[in-house]
N, C-alpha and C positions, 0 to 999 in steps of 0.2 A: 095847655096844649103841648104835646110831645114835640121833640126836636124835629122828627121826620115830618110831622104835619106842618110845623112852622116853615121848614125849608120848602116844602111843596107849595104852600100858600104864597110865600114871598117870590119864589121863582116863577110861579104862574102869573103873578102880578107883573113881574119883569117882562115876561113874554108878551103879555097884553099891552104893555107900554110900548114895546118895540113895534107892534102892529098898529098902534094908534087906538087901541081899544081900552086903554086904562092909563094910569099914571103911577109914578114912583117905582123905584127899583129895590134891590134887596139890601143895599148898604147905606150907611149914614143915618143921621138922626131923622131925616125926612125922606131921604132918597131923592132921586131925580129921574125924570122920564126923558123922552127923546128931545124935549125942547131945550134942555141945557142943564148946567151944573147946579147942584144944591149948594148949601153953605160951604164956602171954602173949597168948592169943587169936589165934595165928598160924594162918591157914587160911581157906578161903573162907566168906564169909557165904552163906547159902542152904544150906550143909551144917551149919549150927549154929555157925559161928564169927564172932565179932565183931571183925574186924580192919580196919585202915585201907585195905586194898587193895580188898576186894570188898564192904564193908558200905555200906549206905545209898545204893545206886546207883539204886534205884527206889522211889518213894513208894507208899503203899498204894492211892492212887487209880489209879496207873498199872497196878498188878498186879491190880486188882480183877477177879475173874472168871476169872483164870488158874488152872490146876491147881496145887496146892501143890508138887508135884514139879518143876514148871517153874521156880518161884521158887527152890526149894532147890538146883536144879542150876546156878544162875547162878554162873559162876566168872570173871566178867569184871572189868574195872577202870573201867568207865564205862557210859554208856547211849547207844549210838550212835543209837538211834531218836529221841533228843531233839535231835540236831543235824542229822539228815538232811533235815528239812523235807519229809517224804513227802506225796505228793498222790494223790488218788483216781485209780485206774486205772494206777498205775505198777507196774513189775516190779522187785522188790528181791531182792538176793542177799546172804545173810549167810555170810561165810567163817568156818568153824569154829563152827557154830551150836550145838553142845553140846546141852543139854536143850531148846532151842527158844524161850527166852523172847523174844529179839529178833525171831525170825521171827513169832511169834504177835502181838507188839505191832505189827510192821510190817504184818501182814495186816489188822489192825483199821484201820490208817490208809489203806491203799490201797483197801480196800473190795472188794466182790465182783467189780468189774470189773478189779481189779489182781491181782497174785500175789506171794507171798513164797516164795523158795527158801531152803533151808538146806543148806549143804555141810559135811559132816564125814567124817573118815576112821575114826572110832571106832565099831564096830558097836554097842556098848552104849549110847553116847550117841544114835545114830540110832534105836535101838529105843525108848529113853526119850522122845525128841522126837516120834516118830510116835504113841506112846501119849498123850502130852500133847496133841497136836493133835487126836486123836480125842476125848479127854475134853472139850476146849474147843469141839468142834464146828466147827473151822476147816476150811472146804472150799477155800479159796484158797491153801493152802500145799502145798509138796512138799519132802521132804528127800532129798538126793542123797548117795550115798556116793562119796567121792573126795578128792583132795588139791588144795590151793590152787594148786600148781604146774601142775596140769592140770585145769582146771575143765570138767566135762562138760556144757557149754552152748555153743551156736553163737556166732559172732562177733556183736557188736552186738545182743545180745538182752536186755540189762538196763538199766534206767534209773538205778538206784542200787546201789552196793555198800557194805555196812556190815560191821563186824567188831568184836569185843569182846575185846581183849587176846589176840589169837591170832597176828597177823602176827609179833610178836616171837618166837614159838616156832619159826618156820621157820628152818632152817639157812641157807638162801639167800633173801634178800628180793627180789632183782631178778626172778627167775622168777614169784614171786607177784604182784608189781605189774604185770608184763607181761601176765599172764593176766587180771588185773583190768581192765587197759586194753583188752584184746582183746574181752572180753565186754560192755563198756559201749557203749551207743549214743553217737553223736556228741552232745556236750552233756551226757552222763551224769555223775553225781556220785559221787565217792569220799569217804565220810564214816565214818571209823572211830575207835574208841577204842583206844589202845595205850599201852604203856610206852615211854618214850623217856628218853634221858640227855642231860645238858648238861655239856660240858667234859670234860677228861681225867680218867680214873679208873684207878688201878693195877689191873693185870689180876686179881690175886687178890681184891682187894676187889670189883671189878666182878662177878666170878663169884659170890661169896658173896651179895652184895646181890641179884643177879638170881635166884639160886636161891630167895631169899625172896620177891621181888616177883613173879616169874612162873615158878616151878618151874624149868624148864630154859631160861629166857628168854635171848635174845640181843638185847636192846634196842638199837636204833640211836641214835646221837647225833642230836639234832634237825636239825643242819645236814646230816648225811649222808642223813637221811630226805628232807629237802626236795630235795637234789641228785638223789637216786635217782628221786623222782617226776618231776622235770624230765627226767631222762635217758630214762625209758620213754615220755615223750610227754605227760604231764599238764601242765596249766597252772594258774596261780593257786594253788599249794600253800601251805598255812598250817598251823601247829601252835599250838594253844592249850592250855597246861598247865592241868590241872584239879585235880590233887592232887600234892603233893610228899611223897615217902616219906622218912621220917627214920630213921636207923640205930637210934635208941633205941626205935622202935616194934617192932623185931625183936631186942631185946636178948638174949633167951634163945637164939634161933637163932644169932646171931652169936657168942656166947660158945662154943656148942658147935662152931662152925666154927673156933674158935681166935682170934677177934678180940676186942679190947676195944671195946665199943660207944661208949664216951665218946671214945676216941682216934679211932675210925673216923669219928665224927660231925664231927670237925674237918676230916677230909680230903674227905668227900663231901657235906657239907651242901648241900642244895638241888640235887643232881645226878641224882636218880632221881625220875621223875614219871610219872603218867598224863596223857594229853593227848588232845584231839580233833585228828585229822589230816584235813584236807580238801583236795580237789583236784578238777579238772574235766577231762573229755576234750574237746578242742577240737571245735567244730562243723565 
């Protein structure tokens, strides 16, 4: 099964779990549904799991008034709306919008004269997001079905691109970033939360940690991410780590994958993290 198909299947399952139509989420050895955490709390917060990846990303004031299913469907690793500095009247695009939490938060910030788009390839997530938008009474949002490598919007049509722990799921990152660059207006801002790595990591360990951190993640090294942003045309790229993921936080998962978490900790200490990634399209 290709990475794209695996991502679609797992996030579809996560959407069904939020609505009570299925079980298991996208992360962890067994995942967890709305009922509660899996082993050692591994799995997305918002679907009932209290883990260091997806928990405590949004405070109660931020999510006040949002439909409960919007919050429970949040499977990200940060809060990109907190770093995008959105303004009244702007057009925002969320890549991999899932249940719609960041789209709805963006819609509040840009106001009725602005617009917030959400792009997702998973039909179940799109259905959930549209239902959440209707429940919230959000009239300045639109959810699009499609892939990040081929965004169904015209050139230079968006002021800000956000994303929450999704770009790392793409098999090839450069086409995603080139599409982001294409749809941004001159001076437009790229402001995403994502998983990145720092320093060399043995392949087997990298794969197992990424399976925990981001399901089928293919996180870029921070230096490679910066170089790639430059290569596609962005300027002033920067990466600001927000959370460092420690192997001992995924002890049960790593043991099941055949690793000794204590030994692993010595090899990858401080090398997997969530980060804010920012860049700008030149004027």
